[in-house]
C-alpha positions in Angstrom: 0.0 0.0 0.0 2.8 2.4 0.8 4.6 1.8 -2.4 1.5 1.7 -4.6 0.1 5.0 -3.2 3.3 6.9 -3.4 4.1 5.7 -6.9 0.8 7.3 -7.9 1.8 10.7 -6.3 -0.1 10.3 -3.0 1.3 12.6 -0.3 0.3 10.3 2.5 -0.8 6.7 3.2 -3.6 5.9 5.6 -4.5 2.5 7.0 -8.1 2.4 8.0 -7.9 0.4 11.2 -5.5 2.2 13.5 -6.3 0.0 16.6 -8.3 -3.2 16.9 -8.6 -5.6 19.8 -7.4 -9.2 19.9 -10.6 -10.3 18.2 -10.2 -7.8 15.3 -13.1 -5.7 16.7 -14.8 -3.3 16.4 -16.1 -3.9 12.9 -19.4 -3.2 11.2 -19.5 -6.0 8.7 -17.0 -6.4 5.9 -13.5 -7.5 6.9 -13.6 -9.9 9.9 -9.8 -10.7 9.6 -8.5 -7.2 9.2 -5.8 -6.1 11.6 -5.1 -2.7 13.1 -1.8 -0.9 13.1 -1.7 -1.9 16.7 -3.7 -4.5 18.6 -5.2 -3.6 22.0 -5.1 -6.9 23.9 -7.7 -6.8 26.7 -7.3 -10.5 27.5 -4.2 -9.8 29.7 -3.8 -7.7 32.7 -2.7 -5.0 32.3 -4.0 -4.4 28.8 -1.2 -4.6 26.2 -0.7 -2.5 23.1 1.0 -4.6 20.5 2.5 -3.0 17.3 1.7 -5.0 14.2 3.6 -5.4 10.9 1.9 -2.3 9.4 3.1 -0.2 12.4 6.7 -1.3 11.6 6.3 -0.7 7.8 4.8 2.8 8.3 7.4 3.8 10.8 10.2 2.5 8.6 9.0 4.3 5.5 8.3 7.6 7.4 11.7 7.6 9.0 13.4 7.9 5.7 11.0 9.8 3.4 9.0 12.1 5.7 10.2 15.3 4.0 10.6 13.9 0.5 10.2 16.4 -2.3 9.9 13.9 -5.2 8.7 10.4 -5.7 9.6 8.5 -8.7 7.5 5.8 -10.4 9.6 5.5 -13.5 10.3 1.7 -13.3 7.8 -0.9 -14.4 7.7 -4.4 -13.1 6.1 -7.6 -14.3 3.3 -9.2 -12.2 4.8 -11.0 -9.3 8.0 -9.0 -9.2 9.3 -6.7 -6.5 7.8 -3.2 -6.4 9.7 -0.1 -5.5 9.4 3.7 -5.1 12.2 6.2 -4.8 12.2 9.6 -3.1 14.6 12.6 -3.2 14.8 14.3 0.2 15.5 18.0 0.6 19.1 17.3 1.5 19.6 15.6 -1.8 19.7 12.0 -0.4 17.7 9.4 -2.3 15.6 6.8 -0.5 14.5 3.6 -2.2 11.7 1.5 -0.7 11.4 -2.0 -2.2 
């Protein structure tokens, strides 16, 4: 989602479920197996907040490309290949997310 959105000139990426409990709730129909960026686990005492893979991916991408001026989507890939996006930061450094 991060690569696909930014390759199409999105300025941000939003994951719909920020926090769900250990049973993937609350939900109003639709996706019963969706995950949140964090899981709020009420089954233990005290309640635990557990970062999920999406938390790590968002944090990793943001730490390198938060102030990016330019995103490149010049490369094309065959179906099943790795996807990537490149950013040029204000200091001139280039970030590649694959």
